[in-house]
N, C-alpha and C positions, 0 to 999 in steps of 0.2 A: 352659055350652057345649052346643050342640045336637049330638045324635048324628050328624046328617047331615054335620057338619063333619069327621068322621074318614073316612079311607080304610081299608077293611078288606081282608084277604087273601081272594082269590077262592077259595082252597082250604079254609081252616079258619075264616074269619071273624074272625080276630084283628085288633085295631086296629093300623094301621101308622103313623099320624101324621096331621097335618092335610092335607086335600086340596090346598091351594095349595102346600104344601111338598114332599110326597112324590110321586114319579112311579112308585113301584113298585106292583104289584098282587098281590104274594105276599110272605109273611113269610120270614124267613131259614130257619126250620125246614122250611117246605114246599119252599123252593128247594133245600135240601140233600138232600131225599128223592128218590132216583133210582128212582122207581116207574114201571113200564110195564105196562099191562094188555093182554095179548095177545088176550083174548077180544073186544076191540073192533076188532080188525083185519079189514079186508075183503080177503080173499086174492085176489080178482079184481083189485082195485086194485094190490095188491103185484105181481102178474104183469105188469100194464100198466106200472108204474113200472120194473120190471127190464128189460122189453123196450125201454122208452124210453131207458134208460141205454145200451144197445147201439146203438140207432138214432142217438142223439146222438153217441156216440163215433165212429161211422163218418162222420157229417156234419162233425164238428169236425176230424177228421184230413184229410178231403178239402179242407176249407177251408184248412188249412195248405199243402197242395200248390198250391191255386189262387191263394193270395194271397202266397206267399213264393217268389220265384224261386230262393232258396238251398236249398229243400227238394229233396233228392235221392232218398233211399230211405225206406221205411216205418220201418225200424229206427232210422234217424237221427232222424226226427221224434219217434218214441215215447221215445227215450232222451235226446235233447239239446235238446228244446224245452220250456222251463219253462212256457210258456203252455198247451201241450197237457197236461202233467202236472197243472197247477193246475185246469184245467177238468174233467179226468177225475175228480180227487178231489172237486171240487165236485159233480159229478153224483152221486157215491156219497153224499156228505154230505147233499145235498138229498133223496135217497131216504129216508134215515133221519129227516130233518127232517119230511118229509111224513107219516111214520108216527107222529110225536109222540114219538120216542125221546129221552129226556133226555141231555144231556152229550155223547154220541158224535158228533153232527154237528159241534158246535163244536170238538171235539178233532181230528176229521179235517181241518177247515179250518185249525186251528192247525198241524198237520203239513204241510199244503200250503204254508202261508206260510213255514215254516222251510225247506222244500225248494226253493221257487221264488221267494220274495220277492213272491208274489202273494197278496193276501188277498181271498177271496170269501166273504161270509157265506152259510151254507147256506140261509138263507131267501129269497135272491134268486131271481127267476124269469128264466131265460135260455133263449132259443130255439135253434134249430139253426144250423149253419154259423158258430158263434162262434169267433173267432180273436183271441188276444192275442199280438201280435208282441213278442218279447223279454220283456216282462212286468214287469221289476223296478219295484217301487213302485206297482203297480196295486192299487187298493182299490175294492171293490164292496160297498155297504152292504146291510143286511137287506131293505129294502122296494124295492130296485131291480127294475125290470122291463125286460128287454132282448128285442127282437124277433129275427127271423131274419136271417142274413147280416150280422152286425155285426162290425166290426173295431176294436180299440182297441190303442194303442201304450203303450210304457213310461211310467210316471209318471202315468197317468190315474187320477183319483179321481172316483167316482160317490158323492158324500157327502150326508149329511143336515145339516139346519140347525136342528133343535130336539130336545128330549129327550122329547117325547111319544111314546107307543107307538102310533103310527099311521103312515100313509103319509108318509114324510119323505125319501125318496130319489128320484132321477130315473126317468123312463120313457123308453126309447129305442125308436123304431119300427124297421121293417125297413130294411136296406141303409144303415146309419149307419156313418160312419168318424170316429173320435175321435183326433185327432193327439196326438203325444208331449207329455206334461206338462199336458194340458188338465184342467180341473176343472169338473165339472158338479154343481151344488149345489142341494139342496132338492127338493121334490116337483113338479118341473117336467116338461114333456113335450117331447121332440124328435120331430118327425114323421118320416115315411119319407124316405129319400134325403137325409139331412142330412149335411154335412161340417163338422166342428169343427176349426179351425186349431190348430196346435201352441201350447201354453202359454196358450190362451184360457181365460177363466173365464166359464162360462155360468150365469146366475142367473135367467133368465126363459124362458118357452116359446119354441120355435122351430118355425115352420110347416114343412111338408114341402117338399122340393126347394130347400133353402136352404144357403148357405155362411155360417158365422159365424166371426168372428175378433175378438181384442182382449180387453181387461180393463176393464170387463166386455164380454163378447162382443156384437158388433153384426152384423146381417145385411148382408153385402156383395154377395150375389148371390142372386137368386131367378129361376130359369129357367122355372119352371112346367112342367118336364118332368123325367122320371126321369134320374138319373145312371147311369153304367154300374154293373152289379151288382158287378163287381170294380173298386173305385176306391181306390187307395192314395195319392192325391195330397194328403196332409195337409200337405205343405210348399209346394205351388204355390198360394199364396193371395194375394189383393190386400192392400195395406196401407191401411186406411181413413184413418190419419193422413196418410200421404203423398198420398193422393188429395185430402184437404182442403187441404193446403199447396199442391199443384199447382194447384188451382182458385184459391186466393188469389194465387199468383204471376201467373197469367194476368190476373186482374182488376187487379192493381197495375200490370202493364206496360201495360194498356189505359189506365189512369188517367194514367200518366206521359206518354203521348203528348199529353195535353192540357196538360201543364206542361213545355214544352220547355226552360225556363230552370232547372228544378230540378236539383240535384246528381245526377250519375250515378256509378256505381261506377268506380273507376280500375282500371288493369291490375294494380296491386299488391293490390287488395282480393280477398278470397276469398269467394265466394258458394256457398251450398248450393242446388243445383237439385233440386227434388222432382219425381219422376215417379210414375206410378201403380204402379210396381213397386218403389219405394224412393227413396232419395236418393243424391246423389253430389256431389263437390266440383268 
């Protein structure tokens, strides 16, 4: 057996197992050592991160007032909005994550999940004016990158699709709205001003200024221009299946005109008429 066939611990050099099998890069002994070297800290960076927490906190709270008409008072937002609590705790956990502190960041994110039902990995990178409306069931993975002025609703998952320790979660640009229950999976990129329909599953890149819906999600609108900065219309979306059926219905009716002796629906028959906004009987 060649020596190169083994994966070794990055900390102590101990053999961990065969490279094709093991995905870990540290042995159990090193993982359990909660060591933290303070001499390596850059205190100027620490001050910048601390000020950043305060700046993000102000922008996140402002986003709640701008994007939720139910927000009345500051005390109400701070005490009864699970999304605000989860994001604030994430900001603190992310600060410790950036410092390289072991255990504590994940422990804080675990507390946030227990309190709010929102799970945000402390390694995720999230910009300003971030708002999670309601929040229950939201999951944001470790290598997720989120731009500024992004809004996501309950049940949204920004998930990974492999076990390798590399970029495996989505990247969202500025001014993105992700509707209730939507899943965005893998190391894909959503451009700026993208709107994702409720319960859609996005598994490929989406250009800027687009609306996507469906399972898997398809682009149903591309305006080539920015949408409004505050855009909460995650439910006002076209139905691509209904659009396709509507087009087929029109073509069939045109063809029936050329066959006047073909059978026609009777008054007792029930037909489903498809339009661009859905179907009806």
